[in-house]
Each structure stands twice: as structure tokens, then as C-alpha cells.
C-alpha positions in Angstrom: -0.1 -0.2 0.0 1.1 3.5 -1.1 1.7 5.8 2.0 -0.1 8.9 2.5 2.5 11.4 0.5 2.9 9.2 -2.5 -1.0 9.3 -2.7 -0.9 12.7 -2.7 1.4 13.1 -5.0 0.6 11.0 -7.6 -3.1 12.0 -7.3 -4.1 13.5 -11.2 -6.6 14.9 -11.7 -7.9 18.2 -14.4 -6.1 21.6 -14.3 -8.6 23.1 -14.1 -9.6 21.6 -10.6 -6.5 21.9 -9.7 -6.3 25.1 -10.0 -9.5 25.7 -8.1 -8.1 23.9 -5.4 -5.2 26.7 -5.1 -7.4 29.0 -4.9 -9.7 27.5 -2.8 -6.9 26.2 -0.2 -6.5 30.2 1.6 -10.1 29.9 3.0 -10.3 25.9 4.0 -11.0 26.4 7.8 -11.2 22.4 9.2 -13.1 23.1 11.7 -16.2 23.5 9.4 -15.0 22.4 5.9 -13.7 19.0 7.6 -16.5 18.6 10.0 -19.3 18.8 7.4 -17.6 16.3 4.9 -16.8 13.6 6.7 -19.8 14.1 9.0 -18.4 13.9 12.2 -18.6 15.5 15.8 -15.4 14.9 16.9 -11.7 15.8 14.0 -9.9 12.8 13.4 -6.1 13.3 13.2 -4.8 14.7 9.8 -3.0 10.9 8.5 -7.3 9.6 9.2 -8.9 12.2 7.4 -6.5 11.7 4.7 -7.4 8.3 4.4 -11.2 9.1 4.8 -10.9 12.1 2.0 -9.1 9.8 0.0 -12.1 7.6 -0.2 -14.6 10.5 -0.6 -12.1 11.8 -3.9 -12.5 8.6 -5.3 -15.8 8.0 -5.0 -16.1 11.5 -6.7 -13.6 11.3 -9.2 -15.7 7.7 -10.5 -18.8 9.9 -10.8 -17.2 12.5 -12.4 -14.9 10.2 -14.8 -18.0 8.0 -15.5 -19.7 11.6 -16.5 -22.8 10.7 -13.8 -25.5 12.7 -13.2 -25.2 12.7 -9.9 -21.5 14.2 -10.2 -20.8 17.8 -8.4 -18.3 19.3 -9.3 -18.2 21.5 -6.5 -17.9 19.3 -3.9 -15.4 17.6 -5.4 -13.1 20.8 -5.4 -14.3 20.6 -1.8 -12.6 17.3 -0.5 -9.5 17.8 -3.1 -9.4 21.7 -0.7 -9.0 19.6 2.6 -7.0 16.8 1.0 -4.4 19.9 0.5 -5.4 21.2 3.1 -5.3 18.1 5.6 -1.8 17.3 3.9 -0.8 21.0 4.7 -1.4 20.3 8.6 -0.3 16.7 7.9 3.9 17.9 7.1 3.8 20.7 10.3 2.5 18.5 12.7 4.8 16.6 15.2 4.8 12.9 14.9 2.4 12.1 17.5 -0.3 15.0 16.1 -0.7 12.7 13.4 
């Protein structure tokens, strides 16, 4: 199984999605956005959050690739922003907070 950093670096998405993530990253608020995306009361550690976000993102990307009517680009961007935000947090976190 790939480690988190490798999975993040090998994640390839269309340029428009990637650009949207870069613009939205400054506004990412973990306590608001992550809680809503993961539908949880207690926020998980960044590594756990990233793994759950990978699952949500894979599902969203599958809908995108299938050209499904259930695909929501705004939600996909939200998930990718949260994934990038949690990755930044993971890089700066102390080992016991990961």
C-alpha cells in the first residue's frame, strides 16, 4: 500500500480542478469544512482524515469519469481542498499529532 505522501503526489486530476484547489486552499477551515465533509462531531487526526478524504475523492472522481448525473464539481473541489489542507497540516504536525 502506498504511503500518504506518495498517494498525494501521484493524484492526477484535470488542471481546472487542481487550479480551483489552489485558489480555495487559503479559505480552508478544518473545523467547518472537514466536519461537514466527514459528517463527524470529533475531528480525526490529519492522517486519518486524509485516508477518509481519499475514499470520498475516489468516489467523486469515479462519478466524474463515468459522466454521472450525480457528479457535483463543487463537492469534488471541496474534497480536494480539504485533502490539500490536511496534507499541509500533516507536514507541519508533530509526530504524535499525526
